[in-house]
N, C-alpha and C positions, 0 to 999 in steps of 0.2 A: 536130020539136017537143019530143020527149021529151028530147033532148040539151040543147036550149035551157033547158028547165025545170030540168034537173039543174044547169046552170051558174048559173042564177038562184038556185036553192036554196043552192048553195055560197057564192055571193056574199053572200046575205042572212045566212047563218050566220056568215061571217067578219066582215062589217061589224058585226054585232051583238056579236061576240066582241071585236073591236077597241075598239068604243065602251065595252063593259062593263069591259074590262081597264083602259082609260085612266081611266075614272071611279073604279073601285075603288082604283087606285093613288093617285088624288088625295085619297082619304079619309084618307091618312096625314098626321098633323100635321107641320108643318114643323120643329118642335122636335126631332122624332125623327131628322131627317136632318142638322140643323144641326151637331151635334157632329162627325160624321164628315167633312162637307165642310170644316168649319173646320180640322180637323187636316190637311187636304190642302193648304191654301192656301199655307203657307210654301214648299213645294217648287214649286208651280205658279208663284208669284210669282218665284221664283228662276230657273226655266227660261224664263219668258216665253211669248209667244204661239206661236212657231214654232221650237222647239228641233229640232236634228238628232239622228237616231237612229244612233249609232255612227260615221257617216261624214258628211263635208261634201257638200253638193250638194242641189239642190231635191228630187230624187227620194227623199231620206231624211228629208224634213221631216215633223214631226209637227204635229198641229193642236190644240194646247192652247187656241187661240182659240175654236174651236167646242165643244170639250169644256167650257170655262167657260160657254158659252151653254147647253149641255145641263144643266149643274149649276144654273145660274141658274133655268132653267125648272123643274127638279125641286124646287127649294126655294121657288119663288114661288107655288105653287098655294095656293088657299084651300080647306081641307078642309070648310068650311061651304058651299062652292059648287062641288062636285066636277064637275058638268056644265059649268059656266062655265069652270073650270080645264082640263078635259080637251079642250074644243073650241077655246078661244081661246089656250091655251098662253101665259099671261102671264109676263112677266119684267120685271126692273127695270133701267132705263137712267137713270142719274143724272149730274149734273154733278160729277164727281170730278176730282182732280188728274191722274189717268191716264185715257187713253181706251181702253185695252185692255180686253177683256171679262173678263180675269182680275181687273183692278182693279175692274170693275163687280161681279163676283162677291164680291170681298172687301168692298166697300161694302155689298152686299146682305146678306151674312151678319151684318154688324154692325148692320144696320138693318132687321130683318125686319118691324118695325112700319110701315114706309113702304108706301104704296099703290103697287101695280105700275102702270106707265105705258106699257108696250109689249106688243104682242100678235104672235104668230107663228102665225096660224091656218091658213096655207096648207098646212102639213104636219100629219100625224098626230102626229109626235114620239113614236112608239111607243118609241123608245130611251129617252127621258126617263122614260116610265112604267115601263119595265123596270128602269132604273138606280135609280129612286126606291125600289124595293123592296129592291134589293141594298144601297143606301146605308144601310139600317137597321142592317146588321151589319158593314160594311167602309168604310174611307175610300177616297179616289180611287186611291191607290197600290196598295192591296190589290185594289181592283176591277179595275185594269188587269192585274195579275198573274193574277187569276181569268179574265179574258177571254183572256189569252195561253194559259192552260191549256186552256180550252174550244176555242179555235181550233186548238191543237196536236193535241188529241185528235180533232177533226173531220178534220184533214188526214191523220192516221195512219189513221183509219178509212176515209177516202176512198181512200188509197193502197192499203190492203189489198184493198178491194173492186174497184177498177179494175184493179189488177195481176192479181188472180185471174180477172177476167172477160176482160181484153184482152191481158194479158202486158206485160212491161216495155217492149218496143219501141214500142208504141202509147201507153203511159201516160207514158213519160218526157217527151215534148214538153209535156204539161200542167204537170209539176213544174218543168221548166226555165223555162217561161213565168212561173210564179208566182215563181220565184227571180229572174228578170230584172226582174220588177215589184216586187221588194223586199217580198214577202209579210210578212216579219217586222215591218216598220214598222206594219202594220195591226193587229198583235196587241196592241199596248199603247194603243190609241186608242178612246175611246168613240165617236168620229165614224166611224172606218173599220171597226170590228169587224163591225157588223151585215151589211153587204153581202157581206163575205168569208164570214161564217158561213152566210148563206143560200145563197150560191153552192156552198159545199162540201156542204151538206145536199142541195141539188138534185143535185149530182153523185153523192152516195151513193144517192139515190132512183133515179137512172137506172141504177144497177147492180143493182137489185132485179129479181126475176122479173116483177113487174107492169109494168115498163118495156118489156116486149116488145110491148105493145099501144099503138098510136098514140093511141087514145082516152084511155087512162089517163095517158099521158105528157102529153097536151094538158091534162088536168085538173091534173096536177102543176104544169105551167108556168103555168097560170092562177092557181093558188093561190100559187105562188112570186112571181109578179108582184104579187099583192095584198100579200103579206108585205113585199116590197121597198118598196112605196109606204108601208106603215105604219111601218117601222123606219128607212129610209134618208133622209138629207138631201141627196139628189142628189150623192152622192160618185162612185160608179162603178156605178150600178144595172144597167147592161147586162151586167155580169159574172154576175148571177143568171140571165140568159137564156143567155149564151154558154157558160159552163162546163157546165151540164147538156146543152145542145144538142150540144156537141162530144162529150161522152160518149155520147150517143144515136147520133151519127153514127159513132163508132168501133165501137160494138157492133152497130149495125144496117146499116151501110153496105155490107157485103159479102154481104148476103143476096141470094138470087136473086129479085129483083123488078125491075120496070122502072125505068129512070132517072126517068121521069115520076112514078111513084108515090113514089119516094124524095124527089125534090125537092119534090113537093107536101106530103109529110109535114113536111119542114123548114119550109116556108112556114106551114103550119097551126100548128105548134108555136110559131114566132115570133109569129104573130098572137095565139095564146092568151095568151102572156105579156104582150104589149102591151095587150090588152084588160083583163086582170086588173089590170095596173099603172095604166093610165089610169082605169079605173072606180073603183078604190079611192081614188085622189086626188080624183076628181070627187065621190065620196060625202062626203068630208070637207068639201069646199067647200059642198055642199048642206046638210049638217048645220049649218054655221056660219051660212049664210044663213037657214035656217029658224028656228033658236033665237035668233040674235043679229043680226038684220037691221040694227040700228042701230049695230053696232060694225064699224069698218073694219079687220077683222083679216085680210082676204084681200088687198085691193088687187091683184086678179087681172090687170087690164089692164096695169098698170105692170110687174108681175112677169113676165108673158108677153112683153111687149115687150122687157124687159131681157134675157131669156134667148135671144131669137131675132134681135136686132139686133146690129150691130157698132158700135164707136166707135173710130176711128183705126186700125183694122187690118182685114184681110180675113178671110174664112172660111178661106182657105188658110193664113193665118198661124196660125190656131188649130190646124189640123191639123199644121202643121210644128212648132209649139211643143211639142205633145204627143209627136209622133214623135221629136223630138230627145232626149227623156228615156229612150228605149230604149237599153240598152247595145249599140249596133250592132256593136261589135267582136266581142263574144261571140256575138250572134245570127248574124252573118255566118259565123263559124267553124263553127257547128253546121250552118247551111244549106249551106255549101260542102262539108262532109263528106258530107251527105245527097245533094247533087247528084252528087258523085263516085260514090256507091253507085248512084244512079239510072242513070248511064251504064254502070256495070259490070253491073247486073242490072235491066233495065227491065221493068216490069209494065204492059202496055197495058190489062189488065183493071181497073186502078185509076184510069183516067183520069176516069171520071164522078165517083168519090168525091173525087178530088183537086180537081176543079172545084168541087164542093160546099164543100169546105174553103176554097177560095179566095174564094168568094162570101161565106161566113159571116165570113171574116177581114176583109172590108171593112166590116162593120157599125160598128166603132168610129169609122171615118173619116166615115161617114154621120152618126153621132151628133155628132161634132165639128163637122161642116159646118152642121148644123141648129141646134145649141145652142152656136154659136161664142162668144157673149158670156159663157157660163158656162165653157166649156172653155178659153178663152184666159187669163183671170185665175187660174183654178184649175188650171192645167196640172200643177202639182206633185202633185195627187192624181187628177185625171181621166185622166192618162196610163195609169193601171192597167187601164183597160178594154182596153188593147192586149194583155193576157194572151190575149184571144181571137185577136187578129191573129197574135201570135208563135206560139201553139200551132197555129193553123191553117196558118201558113207551114211549120212543121216537118212537120205531118201531111200537107201537100200532097205533099212529097217522100216521106214514109214510105209513102204510098199508091201511089206510082209505082215502088216497089222490090219486086222479087220476092224475098222473104226466104228462101223455101225453096231457090230456085236459088242464091242468094248463099251460103247455108250449105254447099251442095254444092261450089261453086267454091272456097270457102275451105278446105274439107277436102281437096280435090284438090291445092290449092296447098301445103298443109302436108305 
């Protein structure tokens, strides 16, 4: 009972904080943001909805389309009605010559006097609230560079922490998985940045001394799940569970405890994240219904049906489409090398840990199967949750290698 009350207390504090932060950010007058957003429009209009970052290919595609939506919401709030703006997330959709959301943003900036006519109340849109504050001092281009700086610093801090705790051999699979999922593309995107930042922060937390306690780690993942629901727009939310969970497994997996206890811990941690994620979303829906029952800002039934049904393709097609964006040649080279080392120096004590990595690595494909109607059309960014699968596949073999014996053999050979 005490544990339950503790979680309820945390939930209430965070929901109150989310609500307050969103309302406060909506108090900012639109004119303060207009100048910086207006300065950003020429480059956005030139790039278009889905420019490629450095290379051709869907896996390098950026999402200016959704970035424009985020900016539209940021500049469409009514500072005289901050609660209304914070909960309904209004934005403007007009009949313009272009249909792209960048064209809609351009039209909106030049017609701030128009009444908003569209609502996006299903999400918290915490990213819009956060960016609204930053847009007071920087335009879109400077904002994306600022996000790149923050994500780079987080990655470096995470690298220092995890390498210090686990060593390079166990840490490298995570960095390779991030590389194979084109981490750099997410660094310049308002849409992609939050989930990567939260995942890295979660990984850093798992490297702390407090992460030795399953109870504290459960609280961490519960909180991370809630923050994910607040900031993310269903891009790759599972990453904020997978990356911290993998770090936990690396650091705690070889401790002398029963296999049952270890597997139970993994299940509890995953459940904690899911409850936090789902509860934070449900709280937003409840707020909208309580305050604005007459406004159809949720349209929940249609939204849920849209996410779990398929149209002209199977759930396996959604899995295959995401899977095919993995750089399989490079992944197979790494896995083949690790497989050779496994034959050369097998570690039977690592079997239970390797199976745990295998099971966690299946999570993205379960996600694709359930949310196939979202994962299939948005495969070019949902594929990134396979950071979990790629890292777990490499760690599967890393766990089966007796590295101490391998070092001895290599020394003898030399």
